[in-house]
Structure formats: C-alpha cells, structure tokens
Jmol script that loads the backbone (N, CA, C; Angstrom):
load data "model"
ATOM      1  N   MET A   1     -99.443  55.090  26.525  1.00  0.00           N
ATOM      2  CA  MET A   1     -98.437  54.123  26.906  1.00  0.00           C
ATOM      3  C   MET A   1     -97.056  54.767  26.788  1.00  0.00           C
ATOM      4  N   ALA A   2     -96.209  54.526  27.772  1.00  0.00           N
ATOM      5  CA  ALA A   2     -94.865  55.093  27.785  1.00  0.00           C
ATOM      6  C   ALA A   2     -93.975  54.396  26.763  1.00  0.00           C
ATOM      7  N   LYS A   3     -93.034  55.157  26.234  1.00  0.00           N
ATOM      8  CA  LYS A   3     -92.083  54.579  25.285  1.00  0.00           C
ATOM      9  C   LYS A   3     -91.049  53.760  26.059  1.00  0.00           C
ATOM     10  N   PHE A   4     -90.763  52.567  25.564  1.00  0.00           N
ATOM     11  CA  PHE A   4     -89.862  51.647  26.245  1.00  0.00           C
ATOM     12  C   PHE A   4     -88.808  51.161  25.263  1.00  0.00           C
ATOM     13  N   SER A   5     -87.560  51.304  25.629  1.00  0.00           N
ATOM     14  CA  SER A   5     -86.455  50.903  24.758  1.00  0.00           C
ATOM     15  C   SER A   5     -85.894  49.561  25.228  1.00  0.00           C
ATOM     16  N   MET A   6     -85.804  48.613  24.291  1.00  0.00           N
ATOM     17  CA  MET A   6     -85.281  47.293  24.633  1.00  0.00           C
ATOM     18  C   MET A   6     -84.608  46.687  23.399  1.00  0.00           C
ATOM     19  N   SER A   7     -83.503  46.032  23.643  1.00  0.00           N
ATOM     20  CA  SER A   7     -82.775  45.345  22.580  1.00  0.00           C
ATOM     21  C   SER A   7     -82.739  43.856  22.910  1.00  0.00           C
ATOM     22  N   VAL A   8     -83.011  43.029  21.907  1.00  0.00           N
ATOM     23  CA  VAL A   8     -82.973  41.576  22.083  1.00  0.00           C
ATOM     24  C   VAL A   8     -82.068  41.001  21.005  1.00  0.00           C
ATOM     25  N   SER A   9     -81.158  40.127  21.402  1.00  0.00           N
ATOM     26  CA  SER A   9     -80.295  39.488  20.407  1.00  0.00           C
ATOM     27  C   SER A   9     -80.091  38.020  20.753  1.00  0.00           C
ATOM     28  N   ILE A  10     -79.899  37.234  19.714  1.00  0.00           N
ATOM     29  CA  ILE A  10     -79.636  35.804  19.861  1.00  0.00           C
ATOM     30  C   ILE A  10     -78.491  35.447  18.923  1.00  0.00           C
ATOM     31  N   ARG A  11     -77.521  34.720  19.445  1.00  0.00           N
ATOM     32  CA  ARG A  11     -76.441  34.244  18.577  1.00  0.00           C
ATOM     33  C   ARG A  11     -76.034  32.841  19.006  1.00  0.00           C
ATOM     34  N   ARG A  12     -75.558  32.088  18.063  1.00  0.00           N
ATOM     35  CA  ARG A  12     -75.128  30.714  18.331  1.00  0.00           C
ATOM     36  C   ARG A  12     -73.788  30.737  19.070  1.00  0.00           C
ATOM     37  N   VAL A  13     -73.646  29.881  20.073  1.00  0.00           N
ATOM     38  CA  VAL A  13     -72.381  29.759  20.800  1.00  0.00           C
ATOM     39  C   VAL A  13     -71.376  29.108  19.859  1.00  0.00           C
ATOM     40  N   GLN A  14     -70.198  29.671  19.802  1.00  0.00           N
ATOM     41  CA  GLN A  14     -69.206  29.280  18.808  1.00  0.00           C
ATOM     42  C   GLN A  14     -68.822  27.795  18.849  1.00  0.00           C
ATOM     43  N   ASN A  15     -68.644  27.226  20.022  1.00  0.00           N
ATOM     44  CA  ASN A  15     -68.147  25.849  20.120  1.00  0.00           C
ATOM     45  C   ASN A  15     -69.231  24.784  20.203  1.00  0.00           C
ATOM     46  N   ASP A  16     -70.513  25.206  20.241  1.00  0.00           N
ATOM     47  CA  ASP A  16     -71.604  24.243  20.392  1.00  0.00           C
ATOM     48  C   ASP A  16     -72.803  24.715  19.571  1.00  0.00           C
ATOM     49  N   SER A  17     -73.111  24.022  18.499  1.00  0.00           N
ATOM     50  CA  SER A  17     -74.171  24.472  17.597  1.00  0.00           C
ATOM     51  C   SER A  17     -75.571  24.324  18.189  1.00  0.00           C
ATOM     52  N   ASN A  18     -75.718  23.663  19.337  1.00  0.00           N
ATOM     53  CA  ASN A  18     -77.020  23.515  19.971  1.00  0.00           C
ATOM     54  C   ASN A  18     -77.225  24.450  21.163  1.00  0.00           C
ATOM     55  N   MET A  19     -76.295  25.370  21.383  1.00  0.00           N
ATOM     56  CA  MET A  19     -76.407  26.337  22.471  1.00  0.00           C
ATOM     57  C   MET A  19     -76.425  27.750  21.885  1.00  0.00           C
ATOM     58  N   PHE A  20     -77.256  28.616  22.491  1.00  0.00           N
ATOM     59  CA  PHE A  20     -77.429  29.972  21.988  1.00  0.00           C
ATOM     60  C   PHE A  20     -77.308  30.968  23.128  1.00  0.00           C
ATOM     61  N   GLU A  21     -76.694  32.104  22.823  1.00  0.00           N
ATOM     62  CA  GLU A  21     -76.623  33.203  23.778  1.00  0.00           C
ATOM     63  C   GLU A  21     -77.817  34.119  23.500  1.00  0.00           C
ATOM     64  N   PHE A  22     -78.623  34.344  24.487  1.00  0.00           N
ATOM     65  CA  PHE A  22     -79.831  35.150  24.380  1.00  0.00           C
ATOM     66  C   PHE A  22     -79.625  36.354  25.288  1.00  0.00           C
ATOM     67  N   MET A  23     -79.682  37.571  24.734  1.00  0.00           N
ATOM     68  CA  MET A  23     -79.428  38.765  25.522  1.00  0.00           C
ATOM     69  C   MET A  23     -80.573  39.762  25.374  1.00  0.00           C
ATOM     70  N   ILE A  24     -81.005  40.300  26.510  1.00  0.00           N
ATOM     71  CA  ILE A  24     -82.023  41.344  26.554  1.00  0.00           C
ATOM     72  C   ILE A  24     -81.387  42.535  27.263  1.00  0.00           C
ATOM     73  N   ALA A  25     -81.467  43.709  26.646  1.00  0.00           N
ATOM     74  CA  ALA A  25     -80.871  44.900  27.249  1.00  0.00           C
ATOM     75  C   ALA A  25     -81.855  46.059  27.224  1.00  0.00           C
ATOM     76  N   THR A  26     -81.953  46.742  28.354  1.00  0.00           N
ATOM     77  CA  THR A  26     -82.721  47.980  28.472  1.00  0.00           C
ATOM     78  C   THR A  26     -81.741  49.046  28.954  1.00  0.00           C
ATOM     79  N   PRO A  27     -82.155  50.297  29.018  1.00  0.00           N
ATOM     80  CA  PRO A  27     -81.229  51.324  29.513  1.00  0.00           C
ATOM     81  C   PRO A  27     -80.739  51.072  30.942  1.00  0.00           C
ATOM     82  N   THR A  28     -81.493  50.321  31.743  1.00  0.00           N
ATOM     83  CA  THR A  28     -81.105  50.106  33.142  1.00  0.00           C
ATOM     84  C   THR A  28     -80.719  48.673  33.491  1.00  0.00           C
ATOM     85  N   LEU A  29     -80.923  47.737  32.576  1.00  0.00           N
ATOM     86  CA  LEU A  29     -80.695  46.332  32.901  1.00  0.00           C
ATOM     87  C   LEU A  29     -80.231  45.557  31.671  1.00  0.00           C
ATOM     88  N   LYS A  30     -79.313  44.633  31.894  1.00  0.00           N
ATOM     89  CA  LYS A  30     -78.874  43.732  30.821  1.00  0.00           C
ATOM     90  C   LYS A  30     -78.894  42.314  31.380  1.00  0.00           C
ATOM     91  N   SER A  31     -79.608  41.413  30.702  1.00  0.00           N
ATOM     92  CA  SER A  31     -79.673  40.008  31.100  1.00  0.00           C
ATOM     93  C   SER A  31     -79.162  39.155  29.953  1.00  0.00           C
ATOM     94  N   GLN A  32     -78.339  38.196  30.298  1.00  0.00           N
ATOM     95  CA  GLN A  32     -77.726  37.342  29.294  1.00  0.00           C
ATOM     96  C   GLN A  32     -77.876  35.897  29.744  1.00  0.00           C
ATOM     97  N   PHE A  33     -78.324  35.039  28.810  1.00  0.00           N
ATOM     98  CA  PHE A  33     -78.553  33.627  29.113  1.00  0.00           C
ATOM     99  C   PHE A  33     -77.891  32.774  28.041  1.00  0.00           C
ATOM    100  N   ILE A  34     -77.416  31.623  28.433  1.00  0.00           N
ATOM    101  CA  ILE A  34     -76.981  30.601  27.488  1.00  0.00           C
ATOM    102  C   ILE A  34     -78.050  29.515  27.544  1.00  0.00           C
ATOM    103  N   LEU A  35     -78.736  29.318  26.418  1.00  0.00           N
ATOM    104  CA  LEU A  35     -79.874  28.401  26.373  1.00  0.00           C
ATOM    105  C   LEU A  35     -79.676  27.326  25.311  1.00  0.00           C
ATOM    106  N   PRO A  36     -80.123  26.098  25.578  1.00  0.00           N
ATOM    107  CA  PRO A  36     -80.059  25.051  24.564  1.00  0.00           C
ATOM    108  C   PRO A  36     -81.133  25.279  23.500  1.00  0.00           C
ATOM    109  N   ARG A  37     -80.934  24.669  22.362  1.00  0.00           N
ATOM    110  CA  ARG A  37     -81.867  24.794  21.233  1.00  0.00           C
ATOM    111  C   ARG A  37     -83.304  24.460  21.641  1.00  0.00           C
ATOM    112  N   SER A  38     -83.504  23.458  22.476  1.00  0.00           N
ATOM    113  CA  SER A  38     -84.862  23.064  22.886  1.00  0.00           C
ATOM    114  C   SER A  38     -85.563  24.191  23.642  1.00  0.00           C
ATOM    115  N   GLN A  39     -84.852  24.916  24.490  1.00  0.00           N
ATOM    116  CA  GLN A  39     -85.453  26.034  25.222  1.00  0.00           C
ATOM    117  C   GLN A  39     -85.765  27.203  24.294  1.00  0.00           C
ATOM    118  N   ILE A  40     -84.897  27.453  23.331  1.00  0.00           N
ATOM    119  CA  ILE A  40     -85.150  28.521  22.347  1.00  0.00           C
ATOM    120  C   ILE A  40     -86.407  28.180  21.549  1.00  0.00           C
ATOM    121  N   ASN A  41     -86.589  26.927  21.171  1.00  0.00           N
ATOM    122  CA  ASN A  41     -87.789  26.513  20.435  1.00  0.00           C
ATOM    123  C   ASN A  41     -89.044  26.681  21.284  1.00  0.00           C
ATOM    124  N   LYS A  42     -88.982  26.333  22.566  1.00  0.00           N
ATOM    125  CA  LYS A  42     -90.124  26.529  23.456  1.00  0.00           C
ATOM    126  C   LYS A  42     -90.457  28.009  23.585  1.00  0.00           C
ATOM    127  N   LEU A  43     -89.437  28.847  23.707  1.00  0.00           N
ATOM    128  CA  LEU A  43     -89.635  30.290  23.794  1.00  0.00           C
ATOM    129  C   LEU A  43     -90.284  30.825  22.523  1.00  0.00           C
ATOM    130  N   ARG A  44     -89.844  30.353  21.382  1.00  0.00           N
ATOM    131  CA  ARG A  44     -90.418  30.769  20.094  1.00  0.00           C
ATOM    132  C   ARG A  44     -91.901  30.412  20.019  1.00  0.00           C
ATOM    133  N   ILE A  45     -92.243  29.211  20.459  1.00  0.00           N
ATOM    134  CA  ILE A  45     -93.640  28.771  20.438  1.00  0.00           C
ATOM    135  C   ILE A  45     -94.492  29.647  21.357  1.00  0.00           C
ATOM    136  N   LEU A  46     -93.989  29.950  22.557  1.00  0.00           N
ATOM    137  CA  LEU A  46     -94.731  30.809  23.483  1.00  0.00           C
ATOM    138  C   LEU A  46     -94.953  32.211  22.905  1.00  0.00           C
ATOM    139  N   ILE A  47     -93.940  32.753  22.257  1.00  0.00           N
ATOM    140  CA  ILE A  47     -94.070  34.080  21.648  1.00  0.00           C
ATOM    141  C   ILE A  47     -95.089  34.044  20.517  1.00  0.00           C
ATOM    142  N   GLU A  48     -95.030  33.024  19.660  1.00  0.00           N
ATOM    143  CA  GLU A  48     -95.993  32.910  18.558  1.00  0.00           C
ATOM    144  C   GLU A  48     -97.425  32.781  19.079  1.00  0.00           C
ATOM    145  N   ARG A  49     -97.633  32.001  20.125  1.00  0.00           N
ATOM    146  CA  ARG A  49     -98.963  31.860  20.715  1.00  0.00           C
ATOM    147  C   ARG A  49     -99.480  33.191  21.257  1.00  0.00           C
ATOM    148  N   ALA A  50     -98.616  33.916  21.941  1.00  0.00           N
ATOM    149  CA  ALA A  50     -99.029  35.207  22.509  1.00  0.00           C
ATOM    150  C   ALA A  50     -99.375  36.208  21.405  1.00  0.00           C
ATOM    151  N   LEU A  51     -98.636  36.167  20.301  1.00  0.00           N
ATOM    152  CA  LEU A  51     -98.877  37.115  19.215  1.00  0.00           C
ATOM    153  C   LEU A  51    -100.127  36.775  18.405  1.00  0.00           C
ATOM    154  N   THR A  52    -100.488  35.496  18.346  1.00  0.00           N
ATOM    155  CA  THR A  52    -101.621  35.101  17.520  1.00  0.00           C
ATOM    156  C   THR A  52    -102.914  34.927  18.316  1.00  0.00           C
ATOM    157  N   ASN A  53    -102.848  34.992  19.661  1.00  0.00           N
ATOM    158  CA  ASN A  53    -104.069  34.901  20.469  1.00  0.00           C
ATOM    159  C   ASN A  53    -104.945  36.112  20.238  1.00  0.00           C
ATOM    160  N   LYS A  54    -106.250  35.862  20.217  1.00  0.00           N
ATOM    161  CA  LYS A  54    -107.202  36.966  20.016  1.00  0.00           C
ATOM    162  C   LYS A  54    -107.500  37.659  21.314  1.00  0.00           C
TER     163      LYS A  54
END
end "model"
wireframe off; spacefill off
backbone 0.3
color backbone group
C-alpha cells in the first residue's frame, strides 16, 4: 500500500458554539467545510461504525 499524507482538523467557529470548521488537507488538495454540530455527530457515528465493523 502506498504511503498517503493527510491532515484533518476540527475547530469550533468563534461566534457560534454549534458550528465547526472541518478541514482536510493533502499535498495536492485542501477542503474546508463549516458544519453544524448535528452533522459532526453523524460523521463521528459513521467513522465509529466503519472502525468497529468486522
């Protein structure tokens, strides 16, 4: 498998405690999203399911 470099960060939006900035960066691409807390929770659940599936 090839080595793949990726950075993921999440931070709370300063003026709204229910909004989060979600950023994914690779050497060739950077994607940035502003997501509400409900979407971040759904994303967390999907990641946990994928990691715990046999």
